[in-house]
C-alpha positions as CSV (number, residue, x, y, z in Angstrom):
1,M,3.4,20.1,24.4
2,G,6.9,19.1,24.7
3,K,6.1,15.8,26.4
4,D,7.3,12.5,24.8
5,G,5.1,9.8,26.1
6,L,4.4,6.3,25.1
7,I,0.8,6.0,23.9
8,F,0.7,2.2,23.8
9,S,3.1,-0.7,23.5
10,N,2.2,-4.2,22.2
11,R,4.3,-7.2,22.1
12,F,3.1,-10.5,20.7
13,E,4.8,-13.8,21.1
14,Q,6.5,-14.9,17.9
15,P,7.6,-18.4,17.2
16,D,11.3,-18.9,16.7
17,F,12.2,-19.7,13.1
18,N,14.5,-22.6,14.1
19,E,11.8,-24.2,16.2
20,I,9.4,-24.0,13.3
21,L,11.9,-25.5,11.0
22,K,12.6,-28.3,13.4
23,A,8.9,-29.1,13.8
24,V,8.4,-29.2,10.1
25,E,11.3,-31.6,9.7
26,Q,10.0,-33.8,12.4
27,N,6.4,-33.8,11.1
28,H,7.3,-34.2,7.5
29,P,4.6,-36.4,6.0
30,K,5.8,-39.6,4.5
31,E,2.8,-40.0,2.2
32,K,0.2,-37.7,0.7
33,R,-2.4,-36.5,3.1
34,Y,-5.6,-34.6,2.4
35,G,-5.0,-34.5,-1.3
36,A,-1.7,-32.8,-1.0
37,G,0.6,-33.6,-3.8
38,S,3.9,-32.7,-5.4
39,G,4.8,-29.4,-6.9
40,D,4.1,-30.9,-10.3
41,D,0.6,-31.8,-9.1
42,F,0.1,-28.2,-8.0
43,F,1.2,-26.7,-11.3
44,S,-1.0,-29.2,-13.2
45,F,-4.0,-28.2,-11.1
46,M,-3.2,-24.5,-11.7
47,R,-2.8,-24.9,-15.4
48,E,-6.1,-26.8,-15.6
49,H,-8.2,-24.5,-13.3
50,R,-6.7,-21.0,-13.6
51,K,-8.0,-18.5,-16.1
52,L,-6.7,-14.9,-16.8
53,I,-8.9,-12.2,-18.3
54,P,-7.2,-8.9,-19.3
55,N,-8.4,-5.9,-17.4
56,E,-8.2,-2.8,-19.7
57,K,-8.1,-0.3,-16.8
58,R,-5.4,-2.1,-15.0
59,L,-3.4,-2.5,-18.3
60,A,-3.8,1.3,-18.9
61,D,-2.5,2.1,-15.3
62,K,0.5,-0.2,-15.3
63,D,2.9,2.5,-16.4
64,S,2.3,4.4,-13.2
65,F,3.3,1.4,-11.1
66,I,6.4,0.7,-13.3
67,N,7.5,4.3,-13.4
68,A,7.2,4.7,-9.6
69,V,9.4,1.7,-9.0
70,R,11.9,2.9,-11.7
71,K,12.0,6.4,-10.2
72,L,12.5,5.2,-6.7
73,S,15.3,2.9,-7.8
74,E,17.1,5.3,-10.1
75,E,16.8,8.5,-8.0
76,Y,17.7,6.9,-4.7
77,E,20.0,4.1,-6.0
78,I,17.9,1.4,-4.5
79,D,18.5,-2.0,-6.0
80,A,15.3,-3.2,-7.7
81,D,14.0,-5.9,-10.0
82,M,10.9,-5.6,-12.1
83,K,9.5,-8.8,-13.8
84,E,6.6,-9.3,-16.0
85,I,4.5,-12.3,-15.2
86,D,1.5,-13.8,-16.9
87,A,-1.0,-11.8,-14.8
88,G,0.9,-8.5,-14.4
89,Y,4.2,-7.3,-12.8
90,V,6.3,-8.1,-9.7
91,A,8.7,-5.5,-8.3
92,A,11.3,-6.3,-5.7
93,L,12.9,-3.4,-3.8
94,Y,16.1,-4.3,-1.8
95,M,15.9,-2.0,1.1
96,H,17.9,-1.0,4.2
97,C,16.6,-0.3,7.7
98,A,16.3,3.5,7.5
99,L,14.1,6.5,7.7
100,Y,12.3,7.1,4.4
101,S,10.7,10.5,4.3
102,G,9.7,13.3,1.9
103,Y,9.6,12.6,-1.8
104,M,10.9,9.1,-1.3
105,K,8.0,8.3,1.0
106,K,5.6,9.6,-1.7
107,L,7.1,7.3,-4.3
108,L,6.8,4.3,-1.8
109,N,3.2,5.4,-1.1
110,V,2.4,5.3,-4.9
111,I,3.8,1.8,-5.1
112,F,1.9,0.6,-2.0
113,V,-1.4,2.1,-3.3
114,L,-1.1,0.7,-6.8
115,A,0.1,-2.7,-5.7
116,D,-2.4,-5.5,-5.3
117,D,-0.3,-7.2,-2.6
118,F,3.1,-7.0,-1.0
119,S,5.3,-9.1,1.1
120,V,8.5,-8.5,3.1
121,T,11.4,-10.9,3.4
122,I,14.4,-10.5,5.6
123,S,17.8,-10.8,4.2
124,R,19.6,-13.4,6.3
125,E,22.6,-13.9,4.0
126,N,23.0,-10.9,1.7
127,K,24.8,-8.1,3.5
128,N,23.9,-5.5,0.7
129,Y,20.4,-5.0,2.0
130,D,18.4,-5.7,5.1
131,Y,15.0,-6.7,3.6
132,V,13.1,-7.0,0.4
133,L,9.7,-5.5,-0.3
134,I,7.9,-7.4,-3.0
135,F,4.9,-5.9,-4.8
136,T,2.5,-7.4,-7.3
137,Y,0.5,-5.4,-9.8
138,H,-2.2,-7.4,-11.6
139,T,-3.1,-6.5,-15.2
140,H,-5.5,-9.4,-15.5
141,N,-8.4,-10.7,-13.4
142,V,-7.4,-14.1,-12.1
143,Y,-10.0,-16.9,-11.7
144,L,-9.4,-20.2,-10.0
145,K,-12.1,-22.8,-10.6
146,N,-14.3,-20.0,-12.0
147,R,-14.0,-17.9,-8.8
148,E,-12.2,-14.6,-9.0
149,I,-9.3,-14.4,-6.7
150,T,-8.1,-10.8,-7.6
151,D,-9.5,-7.9,-5.6
152,F,-9.1,-4.4,-7.2
153,S,-11.2,-2.6,-4.7
């Protein structure tokens, strides 16, 4: 007791963002390869091959997700956006680098548990927050070419 010791430490080589950007610009394909197309081609493909089926249980539980995001935002004055999309909801929490503990951690935990996926983006230009946590909650089963791509397990 009373000893502070490092249990393990891992460091992984990360590519530099500017190097990735430079490589993408240098290797920008001049013509379509491997069936890759324009953004319009992608959206046409998705409209043609994507199917949504409402999930009654997920629809019934959506308020828990929405309320957890709303409580976290209002009680702790965290900037947030909640959007309804065709397959559910997307919540964006504009966060600061900080210690989040106690009840606030419990609300974040509810959001993490209920969300089907999340992503983190770093704020490079906006000085009002350090990063954005983006959570998606699906209310529909999503199929692409008759194969389900949602996972509610």
